[in-house]
N, C-alpha and C positions, 0 to 999 in steps of 0.2 A: 505492498498501502506506501501511495505516496507521504513523504513523511508530517508533509504539511497540510497534508485532510484528516479531520478531524476521525475518533473512531469510537465515539459516543455520545449520547445526546440526552439532556435532559429536556421530556418534550412537553415537560407540564404533570397536571393543569397549573392556571395561575391561580395564586392564594391560596396556594395547596402546602408550600415554605420551601418550592424549587428556589428563591434569592438565599436562604440561609443555608440551602445544599451547595447552593452556586458559591459559597463563600466559604464553605469548610472545606468540601475539597480544591477550592483554590490553596490551600496549604499544606496537600498531600505532597508530598517531595514528588512522588510518581505521577502528578498530575499535571496535565494547563491546562485553563481556561481562559479565554481573551477576555483582559477587563483595561480600563481606562481610569485613570485616577480625575477625570475633565470631567464637569459633571452634564458637557457639552453634549460629551460621543458616548457617558457610562453606558446607555440602554442600548445602542448598534452592536459596540461589542458583548456584551453583556448576552443579548438578544439580537441578534442581526436577521433572524426571521427569512433567512433566502429563503427558502423550502416553502415557506405557506403564500405562494402566490395566489391561493384561490381563495382569500379571506380576505379579500377588498381592502389592504392595508396602504396606506397611505407613502410612496417611496420618501416622506423624507423623514417617513420609522421604520424603515427597513434596507436590508442591503441587498442591492435585485444583481447588481454586474459582481461575476464570477474571478477577480483578478481585485475586487474588494473584500471576498467573503475570505478567500485563501489569505490575503493579505495580514488579516486578523490570525492568525497562526504561523505564524514565520517567526516568534521567539519561541515555539513550542520545543526547540533544540531536541535530546532524547529523551522525552518525558516517555510513559510505556501507556499513559494514557491522552488519547486531546479532544478534548470537549468543546459540545457550544451551549447552551441554557435557555431554547427560543422557547417559552411558557404557552405558546398561541399552538404550537406547533401538534398540538392533540387534539386540536378541533378541525384542522386538516388533513381533507382526503385524499389530497396531492401529496402531501408530505410523506407519508412512509416511504412508498417506491420511490420516492426521489431521491429520501436517505441514503436508500439499502444500491440502489443504482450508483450515487455519488460514489458512497463508503464502504460499499460490501456486505455482503451477509452476515457478516461476521461483528457488524459494530453492535453496541447494545445502549441499550434504551433505556431510559428510567421514568417511570409515573408515579405521579404524587397525585393524589386524589382525599376526599376529604365529606361527608354528607353531600349530597348534590341541593339539595334548602338552601343551609348556611352559604356555600360555594356562591349560588346566585348570588345573593344581597350580598357575599363581599366584593367581589365581583363586579355590579352594580354599583358599589360604593366604588369601585376604584374606578373604573371607566370615568365617572363622574370626579374624583381626584384628579384625575389626567386630561380631562376636557373631551372625553371619545362621548359620553351622553350626557344629553340635554333634558332631560324627563328626569328629575328632584327622586318625585313620587316613584317609590317600589312596584306598587302594584299598577301605578299609571305605565312606567314601561315591559310591564308585564304584557298590556291589555293591547298597545305599539305592535307586540310581536307579528300578528299575521300579517298587517304589511306592512312590516318591516325586512317579514320576506317575500313581497312582492317588488321590492325595492323602493318602496315612498315611505313616509317618514321618516327619512332617514336623516341624523346632524349633519346639514351643512358645514367643511370645512373640518373635521371626525377625523380621528387615523383608522379605529378599529369599526368601518361600518359594517362588517362581515362577524360581528362579532356582538352584537346586540340584541342575539335569538338568543335571551339565556334558558331556558327553558333546552333549546333543542342542544343548546352546546351543554347544558348539566346532564346529557345522555350519555354519561359516560360510559354504560359497557360498549355504544359503539362504535367508542373512539376507540378504547381497548383494545376491542378485537381486533379494528382495522391493524394496527400494530401486530397483535399475534399471529394476522393470516399473514403477515409479511415477513415477521421474523422469526416466528417460533416462541414458543414459552421460556425457552431455556436463554433468546438470550433479548426478554423482556423483565426487570424488573419491577416493581409495583410497591410502593412505599404509601402507606394512611396518616395522616399528618398526624391521626392523634398521636400513632408509636410515634414518628420521630419529636416530638413534643411529652410526651411520656419517658420515652427511653430512647435516648440520640445517640447516646454511645454505642450501642446494640443495634440499632438500624445505621449507622454509617459503616460496622466494621461489616456486616452485612453485606450495605452498598463498593464497601472495598471488596469483600470477597467476589463480587460478581462484577468484577469491574478485572480482575486478576492482582493487585494492589496490593501493598504489603497495611494488613490490617491493624498493624501496631503503631498508631496515627493517631493522637487528640487533639483534635483541634478546636479553637473558641467555634460557638456556633449559637448564634440567638435569630430571636426573630425579625423580620426585614420586612419593612414598606408597611410598618402598620401606621394608620392614619384615624385620628378623631373626629368629632362633627367636622361638616364643613358650613361654615357658614353663607347663608343663602344668597351673597353677591360671588362666592367663588366662581362661579364659570365665566360673568365678565372680567375676574381677574387669570384665570385663567387667560383665557384671549386675549386680555390685553396683554399678558406678562408671555405668550408666544411668541405676538406680533412684536414685541421689544426687541429680545431674547432672536428674532430672527435678524435684526441688525448687528455688526460687530461693535457699530458707537456705540447706539443705545443699548447693547450689553454691556461696554464700559461701562458706561454713565450708571447705570445702575448697582457698579459694586462701591461708590459711592455715596447712596444714600443706606442707614441707620437700618435694621430689621426692625426694633424695637418699636416704633408708632405703626406698625402693622403691627403684630404683636397685638398691642391693645385695644387695636379696631377689631378685630377678629375677635379677641374675650370681648369686647362691648358687646358688637353684633353676634353672639351665638346668646349672648345674656337676655338680650331686646327683641331680637327677630327669631320666629320660628328657623330650624339650621333647614339646609341644603338638604341635608344628609345626616342621620345621628348613627350609621350604622343596623339601627333597631328594626327588626322584625314584626311587625302586626301582629299579635297573638293568633288570628282568626283566620290572616291568610297566613300565617303558619301553620297553623293547624292541615289547613286545605291544603296547603303545596307537600305536606306529608303524607297525607292521603293519596293522591296524584300523584307521585313520586315512588310509593311503594311499591307496584310494578317493576320500577326501574331500579330499586337497592336489593328486590330479590333479585333482578336479571344479573346483576353484577356480582351479587352474593356467589352467586351459582360461577360463575365464570372466574371465578377469582378463587372460586373452595373455601370461604370464609362465613362466617356470621356475622353481618352485620347487621341483623336485627335492631341494635338499638339506634342505627340513622331513623329508624321508622319513629320513634316516640318523642315526643317533646320535650325538650330539656324544662329541667326542674324548675328556672327560675321564671317560665312562663307559662305553669301548669296554672289550671283554674280558671 
């Protein structure tokens, strides 16, 4: 295999611990994962999304040229495992076969999952956080899915237009099966976020064993990309910030503005105005979605050979 080509992929799902795993594996001496310390290019290095051309991802947040993609791995040296972590690959119909054709049948695939209903709410909040969603109310965003499936009601100037049908994306069994069909079970390793949170050392040892690298490493691992409640004006601010950061001159000018006034404004806005999103899920909607996704959870449990019945229960904090 060409030394500059990756031989393992963390393919998602987003909001399931993929970034935490990415940073943990970067600390392993036998692993190379592309990384940039520049905030403006960090995501392109971590998640180039080169193989997910069917998801409607805008060019400004993905790498489309082969030479640019290969350049990410120029510093891999003699690393035993060279990889990348594009968390939207899981939802792409094209990605499994494209990855296999590019990297070979022997490459390794890591998939990370969590309960689909919780995942949908977390992904919706994250899309709002990065201004890839325009509907702040989660229930209304779900109601817009039929129109979005037909290519309407999509937000303009947003980067992930093909990833806003939350129910479709949360049917994890379909996505997992695509990778199993293409690579076989022996080359696909599936991690539940609950296991990573509860027993990170054990999960990381298992992943290292799956990758064929030393299991004797103890990386620092921490939650990543957590987001608190978003104030009502967040989308307007995010769009403005995106425009300003698109200009090198204005981007440099922003470095001179203190961040304390913005933090004070956000605290005041969250106290005085209803939030755009607070990551909560209204109990009646939560209960209805759990019932809707019960067959999907059971199907995924059969596919994984694991009891996931607790995913079909309401969290204790929301009972009553």
